[in-house]
Structures are given as structure tokens and as C-alpha cells.
N, C-alpha and C positions, 0 to 999 in steps of 0.2 A: 546496582549486583555488576561483577565483569566480564563479558562475554565469557570469559571460562569458564564463569561460573552459571552463567544462560546455559552453556553448549552440555556444562554436565544434568541439567535438568531436564533435558530432550531426549534424542531416540532419532532411531534413524529406520526410514521405513523404503521398499525397493516397491518405485513408486513407475507405470509405463517404461520398465528399465533401464529406470533413472533411480542413485541412492539422495532424497532426498531428510533432510533434518527438519524437526518438526517437537517445539513440545507441547502435552498436551495435559490440560492440569484439572483436576474432577472425578466431580463421578458423572457417572452413566445419567443416571437416573435427573441429573442437572440439565438444567433450562443452556444453550447452549450457545454461544457468540464464535465465529470462524473470524482470525484475522489475517488480512493481507493486507502484505507491507508496500513499502514506493520502492522508487530507485534512487539510487544506486548501492539502499540499506540493509538491512533485514530482520528476518522478524524478533529480534534483540530492539526494535523501534519500539516495541507495547512494550517496554519494560519496566519505564515507568507506568502504570498506570496498571500494572500485571496485579498488582497485589488488590488495587482497590476490585477491580470489574471481579478477583477472583472472588469474591465472601460472596454474592453469588450464584454467577454462573462458573459452567465447565468452560475454560479457557484452550480455543487447539490456535497456534501458528503455526506455519512452515516455512522454511524460508525457499523461495520458490529458485528453481534454478538458474542456477547462471550465479543468487544469492548466498551470500551471511555462506553457511558453514555446507550447502549439499553442491551439488557434481554445477564442478565450475567443467563445460567441454569449452576447447577450441573448435573459428570455425564453423561455429555453427548456428546457425537462421534461427536463434527467437523470433516468436511471437507471440504477442498475445493471446490469438486459438493453444496455442499447446499449453503457457501458460496455467488456461483456462481447464482444457485441458487435466492436466497433474494434480489442476487444484479436489478434481469432480474424481479422481482416481484416491482422488486423499481421503476425501466424504463419502465413499464409497468403506476403504480399507477401517476405516474407522466404525463404519455402520454410520451417520450420524444422521439418522435423518431428519429430527424438526432443528433449525436454527437461524441465529441472527449474522448478519456481515455485519465489520465495521471493518472501514478500506481506507487509503491513504496510498494517496499520489500517485503512482505505479498501478501501483494494485488498484482505486480504482476504475482504472480503463479492465485488470482482469477481470473488477466486477460488476464490471458492466455488458460485459460478453457474455460473463454467470449469470446476470439478469436477464439475457434476451431467450438463456436456452431456456429460467424460469418460464418464464408467457407463455415460449410456445410450448412445456409441458416437456420439453425432451429433459432438464436439468438434473444432478445428484443433488437427493433428499429434496425438501420443505426444507426454500427461508419463511420468515419471524417477520422479520424486517430488511432492511436496509440504511446505515449509515458510510456515510460517504467526509470522511476529512479533507483536507489546499487538494485543489487535485487537475489534471488535463484533461476535464469533464468535457470540453469542448477545444474541439481546436484551436475556432478561433479565434483562445482567445485566448490559447497556452503563450505565455510568454517566453519564451526558453530563452534560458542564457547567453552567451558567448559559449562556453563550454560544451553546451549540451551542443552549438549546433556547429562547430568547430565539427564533433564526436559520430558529428553525422555525414561530414562532408566524406567527397571520395579519397580525402586525405586525413579520415577523421584514424587510420591505425596507427600515422604516422605522429598527430599529436595525442595518442595514447602513450606513443612507443617515447615523446617526449616529455610527460605531466609524472609528475611525486607527491609529494606528500603538503610538499608546501602550500603548493596549486590549489589541490583537493582542500584542502584548509578554511582558501580563501576562496573559492566557487561554494561551497559547501557553506559556509559561514556566511558568507551574502542572503539566501531563503530567508535568515530567522531572521526577525523581529528584534528593533532596535537595540533592546534590553535583556534579551534571555543569549545573546549568541553559548555557542556550545565555547566548554572550558577545554583548553588546548589537555585536560583527561579522558574529558570526553571529545574532543577530535582524533586526539591515541586512537582509540577506541571503536569509531566510529571506520577507521582507518585501518585497525588491525582486522576486522568484518567483512571489510572490502577488499583486502591484498588476502586473504583466506585461501590458500590453494591458487597460489598469482591470482589471486579471480582480476586484478588491476587493470588487466589484457586484453580483457573483453573489453571493457566499456562501452568500444566501437564497435559489438558486437550486438551485444543489450539498448541503445540509445536506440535499433531498429521501430521501438515500440509509439515515434515519433509521428511516423512513415505508418504504422498502423493505424493511428484515431484518425489522419483524415483520410484512409481508404475505406476506413469505414464508419465512418463518422457517422453515418442516416441510421443505420441496425445498429451499433450504441448510445445516441440520447433517443430515441422513439425504445429502449430498452427503457428503461426512467420512465416515461412520459408512458407508458404502459405496464407498469410498475401494477398490480396488483397488490402489495404489499403496504407499507406506509414503511416513507426515506427519510431521513434525515439527512440535514448540512449543515452540523462543526467546519469554519472555517476559519484564520488566524489574513485577516482579511493583509496585513502588509507584508504579503506573500506575495515578491514583484515576479515569481511567476504565475503564480493562482490564488491570488486573494482578491481582496471584494470586486476587482472590474468580473468577476467566474463567478459570482456572485449574481453581480446584475443581472450579466447573460441568462442562467436558473433560470430569474424569474420574468424576466422578458422572453422570455421558454415557454408563460409561463409551463410548468412542468410539473409535475402535483411533487410540493410539501408538507412532508407535516408535523416538520422539526428545521430550524434555522435558531443558530448562535452560534452569532461572532461575535471574533474577540479580536475586537478595535487594536489590540496596543504587541499583536503574536504572527508569526512569519508563518512560513512552508509547516515548521514539524509539529502543531500544539499539541500533538502528546506530548514530546520531548520539554517546551518552552512551560508549557502549563501546561500537567500532569491531571492534578488536581479540579481544576475546571472542567478541564473538556470530558473528566469521571464523572463528575457531575451532572456535566447538562447535559451527556450520554444517557446515564442509565433513569435519566425524570425523561429524558423519550423514551425509553424503554416502558416506564414503567405508567406512561399518561396515554402512551400509542399505540400496545399492543398486551393484550389481554389472557 
């Protein structure tokens, strides 16, 4: 599926004054999965697993503010809390009462903030489960790429200005497994979504989530510890950013975990690199842990 085909599947909704793109497929009476994407990509990341999950579930995926086909305001102070507010706005807009959550990368952090709200009884809708794919759940184990560090620096705006597709392709491919690198066509597709509506020029604004993770580390780790729903982790072990070392930290902290699948030969984007394995693992988690 091409990005333009993905766009044709979706629609725009005004959420908290922002024009946000989403894809919502399925029937209102079906069990629902809310899918939250990562940085620097978009909801299109989910299209490799979409058909498999769609057989039994209503699927809802939104491009968060600054990503994909959604609004990309310049000079904006993007934050995880704002993204969480927008996700909750979508939940209310669509009238989602009960649903599962599947998150990846940046979306993991948004999910942690949303889970903290669920735990305190302040969240929108009722979560039934949460599954995290590769992401920086713990800032102490997040091994940021040099590209990310430069974007976060005071000269991030300049580095961003000098970046180009060749540099993007190299940095993006680096987080994939050695045998599951994206093809030239896939890199073109990811780049087209990143740069849609002049999106490349806000990279250094979006990257501030790394600072958010450090500031709110205790709240977001405690969100997992206090979860009252089944928690799953499906992780590509060869991810240099949040691979096997992140799973080990999860175990060290003795956080509740109902399901763990470690994909030993996969990198940072398991749903793209091994969609069939991710879909099968996730479906088993739901079947065995959610009544």
C-alpha cells in the first residue's frame, strides 16, 4: 500500500483545534484497538499488520500532531502531554468506550502518560490492555542516535536545515535489523510522509520528547508498575536504540508483564520488519490475557 492509498482510507477530524488525520476501520460493536505510532513516522507504520488485526478488531490509528498527514505547526512546543491530550480528544470524538492499546517508540511514551491517567481514573475511555513495541520506556536505557542528539542540541535547527534524504535514509536504516533493512521504495515512502506539508523542518521541535522522558521518568515508569490491565512487550532485540537492553531493564525493575516476545533477529520497527510474527504474537497475547 502506498502512502496516498493509506490517506484515501482515512479522514480528518478537528481535535482541540488541530486538523488531525486518522484511519478508523471496523464496526462500532467490534472490540477496538487504538494504535499509536512512533517518531519520526506516522500511522502508516501500522499498515503491514493492519489486515491481520482487522480480521477481528476495529482499528483506529491517528497521525499525531507534527506527523504524517496531520497539522505540522512550526515554532511549536511539542510535548508528550499535548499528544496525550489529542489522543484522548480523539477517543472522546469517536466515542470509544473500551479498547486495547498498541504503541511503538514515541507512541510508547504517549501511552505511558495515558496509562498514568487511566490508573488515576482520569483517562478517556477504559483500557483493556496495552502492548508496547520497541521504544524508550526508560530514559536510562535509551541509546539515542547521533542524529537525535544533534537535533536536541542548541544547534538542532541548523542540523535539521542541513539534513537531507540521503542522511535520513542512512540514519533510519541503522535502527533496522541487518536482514530486514527497508528497501529503497520503502525509504521513499517513509520520507514522503516525514516531509509532507514541509514536515522535515520541525524535526528539532519534535525531538524534545527525549527531554520529556527524563523529566517525567518516575511518573511514566510508575504508570506501568501500577497498571491494572495486562501489559505486553514485543521487542526487536537487535534495535540499537531500545533493543534487548531495554527488555533487561524492564525485568530488573520487576514491572508487571503478562506477555513477552523477543524477536532476536529484528530491529526497532518490528511491525514493519516482521509483521506476521508481530501480529501472531499480539493476537496470542489478547486471546490468552484478555477475557
